[in-house]
N, CA, C and O of each residue as an XYZ file, in Angstrom:
312
protein
N      -7.312     -1.465    -11.171
C      -5.902     -1.182    -10.965
C      -5.749      0.324    -10.751
O      -6.342      1.122    -11.476
N      -4.963      0.700     -9.768
C      -4.810      2.136     -9.529
C      -3.866      2.755    -10.563
O      -3.175      2.050    -11.299
N      -3.855      4.071    -10.598
C      -3.119      4.804    -11.635
C      -1.622      4.538    -11.580
O      -0.976      4.426    -12.622
N      -1.066      4.436    -10.389
C       0.380      4.190    -10.266
C       0.729      2.813    -10.818
O       1.691      2.669    -11.573
N      -0.050      1.803    -10.443
C       0.206      0.449    -10.939
C       0.059      0.377    -12.454
O       0.864     -0.263    -13.130
N      -0.964      1.030    -12.982
C      -1.175      1.023    -14.430
C      -0.032      1.737    -15.140
O       0.430      1.282    -16.186
N       0.423      2.843    -14.582
C       1.548      3.570    -15.176
C       2.794      2.694    -15.212
O       3.486      2.636    -16.229
N       3.078      2.018    -14.116
C       4.271      1.164    -14.056
C       4.134     -0.054    -14.964
O       5.110     -0.487    -15.575
N       2.926     -0.607    -15.053
C       2.703     -1.755    -15.940
C       2.997     -1.364    -17.382
O       3.687     -2.085    -18.102
N       2.469     -0.220    -17.795
C       2.691      0.247    -19.163
C       4.155      0.609    -19.396
O       4.710      0.309    -20.453
N       4.780      1.252    -18.415
C       6.198      1.614    -18.531
C       7.037      0.352    -18.757
O       7.857      0.304    -19.675
N       6.832     -0.654    -17.930
C       7.606     -1.899    -18.050
C       7.312     -2.620    -19.359
O       8.222     -3.170    -19.980
N       6.061     -2.622    -19.781
C       5.693     -3.288    -21.033
C       6.352     -2.607    -22.230
O       6.836     -3.284    -23.137
N       6.374     -1.284    -22.241
C       7.017     -0.559    -23.340
C       8.525     -0.794    -23.301
O       9.147     -0.983    -24.346
N       9.105     -0.784    -22.130
C      10.548     -1.026    -21.990
C      10.907     -2.410    -22.537
O      11.899     -2.558    -23.252
N      10.105     -3.419    -22.203
C      10.347     -4.779    -22.713
C      10.117     -4.859    -24.218
O      10.878     -5.515    -24.929
N       9.079     -4.198    -24.701
C       8.782     -4.225    -26.139
C       9.908     -3.582    -26.935
O      10.208     -4.018    -28.047
N      10.529     -2.560    -26.382
C      11.641     -1.893    -27.071
C      12.776     -2.873    -27.341
O      13.455     -2.771    -28.363
N      12.983     -3.814    -26.439
C      14.070     -4.788    -26.589
C      13.891     -5.668    -27.820
O      14.846     -6.299    -28.273
N      12.689     -5.716    -28.359
C      12.424     -6.545    -29.537
C      12.703     -5.821    -30.848
O      12.578     -6.404    -31.924
N      13.080     -4.552    -30.753
C      13.451     -3.812    -31.960
C      14.744     -4.409    -32.520
O      15.568     -4.927    -31.766
N      14.923     -4.337    -33.846
C      16.062     -5.023    -34.457
C      17.416     -4.326    -34.304
O      18.447     -4.950    -34.556
N      17.443     -3.067    -33.904
C      18.733     -2.384    -33.773
C      18.843     -1.699    -32.413
O      17.843     -1.304    -31.813
N      20.073     -1.570    -31.948
C      20.335     -0.895    -30.672
C      19.884      0.562    -30.711
O      19.390      1.089    -29.715
N      20.055      1.218    -31.873
C      19.635      2.614    -31.991
C      18.142      2.766    -31.732
O      17.724      3.679    -31.020
N      17.348      1.885    -32.299
C      15.892      1.950    -32.099
C      15.524      1.638    -30.648
O      14.663      2.294    -30.061
N      16.175      0.644    -30.086
C      15.927      0.289    -28.683
C      16.210      1.490    -27.787
O      15.390      1.861    -26.948
N      17.377      2.088    -27.978
C      17.774      3.224    -27.141
C      16.874      4.434    -27.354
O      16.550      5.137    -26.397
N      16.466      4.686    -28.597
C      15.575      5.810    -28.882
C      14.259      5.656    -28.128
O      13.800      6.594    -27.477
N      13.656      4.480    -28.216
C      12.371      4.242    -27.551
C      12.521      4.376    -26.039
O      11.682      4.988    -25.379
N      13.573      3.812    -25.502
C      13.762      3.871    -24.051
C      14.046      5.288    -23.556
O      13.600      5.665    -22.473
N      14.782      6.072    -24.339
C      15.012      7.477    -23.955
C      13.711      8.264    -23.971
O      13.432      9.032    -23.050
N      12.909      8.072    -25.025
C      11.617      8.771    -25.118
C      10.681      8.331    -24.002
O       9.983      9.155    -23.412
N      10.666      7.044    -23.716
C       9.834      6.510    -22.637
C      10.180      7.192    -21.321
O       9.293      7.649    -20.600
N      11.454      7.258    -21.013
C      11.882      7.869    -19.751
C      11.539      9.356    -19.716
O      11.091      9.869    -18.690
N      11.746     10.044    -20.828
C      11.444     11.479    -20.888
C       9.949     11.727    -20.671
O       9.576     12.629    -19.922
N       9.100     10.939    -21.316
C       7.650     11.098    -21.147
C       7.230     10.778    -19.715
O       6.407     11.480    -19.127
N       7.799      9.723    -19.167
C       7.477      9.361    -17.783
C       7.858     10.497    -16.830
O       7.070     10.885    -15.968
N       9.062     11.020    -16.995
C       9.517     12.112    -16.126
C       8.647     13.362    -16.276
O       8.375     14.053    -15.295
N       8.216     13.648    -17.497
C       7.373     14.814    -17.750
C       6.037     14.719    -17.014
O       5.527     15.723    -16.518
N       5.472     13.516    -16.945
C       4.113     13.347    -16.418
C       4.056     12.651    -15.061
O       2.971     12.289    -14.606
N       5.179     12.460    -14.418
C       5.204     11.672    -13.181
C       4.413     12.302    -12.033
O       3.996     11.585    -11.124
N       4.199     13.594    -12.047
C       3.460     14.266    -10.968
C       1.977     14.482    -11.302
O       1.256     15.116    -10.532
N       1.525     13.962    -12.433
C       0.130     14.151    -12.859
C      -0.819     13.478    -11.870
O      -0.594     12.339    -11.461
N      -1.883     14.192    -11.487
C      -2.869     13.638    -10.552
C      -4.300     13.709    -11.081
O      -5.201     13.099    -10.505
N      -4.517     14.440    -12.161
C      -5.862     14.584    -12.725
C      -6.303     13.236    -13.304
O      -5.660     12.732    -14.224
N      -7.389     12.638    -12.786
C      -7.823     11.317    -13.252
C      -8.130     11.264    -14.750
O      -7.811     10.275    -15.410
N      -8.745     12.315    -15.289
C      -9.048     12.327    -16.724
C      -7.766     12.356    -17.547
O      -7.647     11.651    -18.549
N      -6.832     13.157    -17.129
C      -5.541     13.252    -17.831
C      -4.778     11.926    -17.727
O      -4.147     11.497    -18.693
N      -4.835     11.285    -16.574
C      -4.172      9.989    -16.406
C      -4.799      8.927    -17.306
O      -4.087      8.110    -17.889
N      -6.125      8.936    -17.421
C      -6.790      7.985    -18.327
C      -6.330      8.210    -19.761
O      -6.060      7.258    -20.493
N      -6.243      9.480    -20.157
C      -5.769      9.810    -21.499
C      -4.329      9.327    -21.698
O      -4.017      8.705    -22.713
N      -3.461      9.611    -20.739
C      -2.051      9.206    -20.858
C      -1.902      7.690    -20.894
O      -1.047      7.172    -21.613
N      -2.715      6.979    -20.136
C      -2.669      5.514    -20.158
C      -3.148      4.978    -21.505
O      -2.567      4.032    -22.036
N      -4.194      5.572    -22.055
C      -4.673      5.155    -23.376
C      -3.611      5.430    -24.438
O      -3.392      4.609    -25.329
N      -2.962      6.570    -24.343
C      -1.891      6.913    -25.277
C      -0.735      5.922    -25.153
O      -0.207      5.461    -26.164
N      -0.344      5.596    -23.941
C       0.749      4.643    -23.723
C       0.389      3.260    -24.261
O       1.239      2.580    -24.837
N      -0.860      2.839    -24.080
C      -1.291      1.540    -24.602
C      -1.219      1.525    -26.125
O      -0.820      0.522    -26.717
N      -1.601      2.624    -26.759
C      -1.510      2.736    -28.217
C      -0.054      2.708    -28.664
O       0.284      2.049    -29.648
N       0.802      3.418    -27.948
C       2.223      3.429    -28.292
C       2.843      2.047    -28.113
O       3.684      1.637    -28.913
N       2.439      1.332    -27.079
C       2.924     -0.029    -26.865
C       2.563     -0.916    -28.050
O       3.404     -1.647    -28.573
N       1.316     -0.845    -28.462
C       0.872     -1.653    -29.604
C       1.650     -1.285    -30.866
O       2.038     -2.166    -31.634
N       1.875     -0.009    -31.082
C       2.627      0.452    -32.247
C       4.059     -0.080    -32.216
O       4.574     -0.535    -33.237
N       4.693     -0.026    -31.066
C       6.067     -0.526    -30.928
C       6.116     -2.023    -31.216
O       7.027     -2.494    -31.897
N       5.149     -2.766    -30.707
C       5.114     -4.211    -30.943
C       4.960     -4.522    -32.429
O       5.633     -5.411    -32.952
N       4.083     -3.797    -33.103
C       3.876     -4.007    -34.539
C       5.125     -3.622    -35.320
O       5.550     -4.358    -36.210
N       5.716     -2.477    -34.993
C       6.924     -2.035    -35.690
C       8.080     -3.003    -35.472
O       8.821     -3.302    -36.408
N       8.240     -3.491    -34.260
C       9.333     -4.421    -33.970
C       9.206     -5.673    -34.827
O      10.190     -6.139    -35.402
N       8.007     -6.212    -34.912
C       7.798     -7.412    -35.731
C       8.055     -7.112    -37.199
O       8.764     -7.858    -37.874
N       7.486     -6.033    -37.690
C       7.637     -5.675    -39.099
C       9.107     -5.434    -39.454
O       9.601     -5.975    -40.443
N       9.797     -4.636    -38.664
C      11.193     -4.316    -38.969
C      12.094     -5.541    -38.859
O      13.013     -5.712    -39.660
N      11.836     -6.382    -37.879
C      12.624     -7.610    -37.732
C      12.402     -8.525    -38.927
O      13.359     -9.068    -39.478
N      11.149     -8.700    -39.332
C      10.842     -9.527    -40.505
C      11.473     -8.950    -41.763
O      12.001     -9.687    -42.595
N      11.417     -7.636    -41.896
C      11.973     -6.977    -43.073
C      13.491     -7.172    -43.144
O      14.032     -7.446    -44.215
N      14.163     -7.034    -42.026
C      15.617     -7.200    -42.013
C      16.025     -8.647    -42.255
O      17.075     -8.901    -42.845
N      15.214     -9.590    -41.811
C      15.513    -11.009    -42.043
C      15.388    -11.373    -43.515
O      16.111    -12.239    -44.007
N      14.472    -10.714    -44.219
C      14.225    -11.066    -45.623
C      15.255    -10.467    -46.568
O      15.287    -10.820    -47.747
N      16.104     -9.561    -46.066
C      17.114     -8.942    -46.935
C      18.470     -9.469    -46.663
O      19.434     -9.054    -47.306
């Protein structure tokens, strides 16, 4: 997969994962940060830097998914 496709795949996955957060504030926070990071790095062309950014985005995606589940479960139990 080329760098542009991978960037867009991760962007869309994080955007969708944000929707699973239990509050609008958390959803909006993640989406604002996502857009800011994307805009900051949108002109990056260095392959090593792109690999690093993709790995970082994949880690952030996993973290968001785990947090969304945990926070949703926690709010349901109270």
